[in-house]
N, C-alpha and C positions, 0 to 999 in steps of 0.2 A: 515528419518528424516520427520516432520510433514510440510504437506501441507500447502500452504499460499494462501490468497486471500487477495490484494492491494486495497486498497483507493488511490485515481489518487492524493492527496497529497503527500504520502511516495515516490511514484514513480518519481512524478515531482521535489522532492526536490534531488533526485539522480540524474535526468536526467538534470536539470540544475545546477549543481552543478559540471557536468564533470563527475560523479562519476558512472554512471549507468552500469559501467560494476560490480560493488559489486553485484548488484543485481543480475545481470547472474550469476556470479561464485556463490552463496550463494542457490540460488532459482531457477535454470535452470529445468526445467521439472517438478519443482513441485508447478508451482504457476499459480498463475488464476487472472484474471479481470472479471468485467462484462461488458457485451456490454453497460451499463448506463454510466461506467466510460471508458469504450472506448470513447464513446462519449462527455463526458467531457474532456479526451485529445485531441481528434479532435479539440474540439471549443477553448483549448489553441491554435492549432498549428493555425489554422484559424486567432488568432488573433495577429500573430507574434511570438510566440515562439516556436522558429528553432527545437530546442536542443529536445523537445517534442515527436518528431518523431522518436527517437530511442525505446520509449515506443511502437508505431506502426511496428516498424521494428521486435521487438521481439516477437509480436503476430504474424506478418509475417512469421517468423524463425518459429515459433512453441514452442520455449521454455518456453513463457508465452500465456498459454491459456485463451482465450476467452469464457466467457462461459454466458448463459441465465437461466432467472430463469424460471425451468420448471414444479415442482411440485405445488400442491395447498398450501401446508403447504410453502413453500419459498415466492409464490405469497402474499397469507395472509398478513405472516409476513414483507415482505417488503411495503405493503397497511399501514399496522397499524404504521409503522417506518418514514412512508413518511411524519406523520402529524409533527412530529419535525426534521426531517434530511433533506438533500437533494436525490436526487436519486440515487445517486452515493455510496453515506455511507450506505443508507437502501438496497440497494441491496448488495452490499457487506456482509453486516451483515446476512442478509436473507439467502446469500449460507453457510457463515462460519457455519453460527447455526447448517443448515440442513446437512450439508455435512461434518461436523466436521472439518472444516480448521481455522488455524491461522488466524487473522485479523488484516494486516497492515496498523495503521492510526494513524495519529497526532491529529485530531479534537476531544477535551475534549468532548463534547456533544456525539458523536458520539462511543469515548471509553464507556463512562458511561453507553449508551443502551447496547452495547456489554456484557460489564460486568455482567448488571443486568440479560441476557441472558445466562451468564455462557459459554460464546464465549471466548476462548484462545486470547489474544493480546503480540501484537509486534509495534513497531513505528521506525520511523528514528534514536533516539537514538539506543533501542532497536537492530537493524540492523549494527550499527555503533559499537557497543561493542563485539557482533558476529565475525563480521569481524576483529577486534582486536585481539581478543582471538584464532581465528584460524588460524592468522598471515598472512590473505589477505593484510593489510594495518598495516599502523604503527600508534599509538596514536597519531601523529601528523598528519598525513592526517588526520583521524579521526575529528580533532579539527577543521581542516580546513575547511572539509567538511559539519560540522555541522556550522562553521560561513558564509559559502557560501547560507546556506537554511534559510528562514522564516518558523514555522509552529506552528501552535496552540500548545499550552502545552508547550510550550519550557521545557525542564530540562536541567538544568548543566551539562556538561559531565563528569567534575569531581566526581559529586554523582551518575552515571553511574556506574564506574569504582570500 
């Protein structure tokens, strides 16, 4: 299974919709976030979104690994992406590109930049489709999860099946 790096939005969608177990089941030990995405998560926790602590706990448990940009290539790409994207998205795309990871993101601008760089993509809808196809959840549950999330680039679930 390909390894995956998450932007904060996708993880937030699953954490706030009480479905973070989907992420753990599908991606335990093959998933990453950058330290800058983790900082965004902590900011959300501080603002009172307690369910986001599931993400921090996943990092503490070790099945979701926190990484930093370490190569010159990653750092240069990060800097160029920061012109139009936030630090979390930019850092995740830079890592995805240099380490050949799938980038999980719902943000249209970030997805467009990743696509231009040849980075493989998925998002909340794609993950839900995968969970249904693997019989982890039923379609009705996927619809419920999707209704409980708000993200940019919304795609009607029926079109994804």
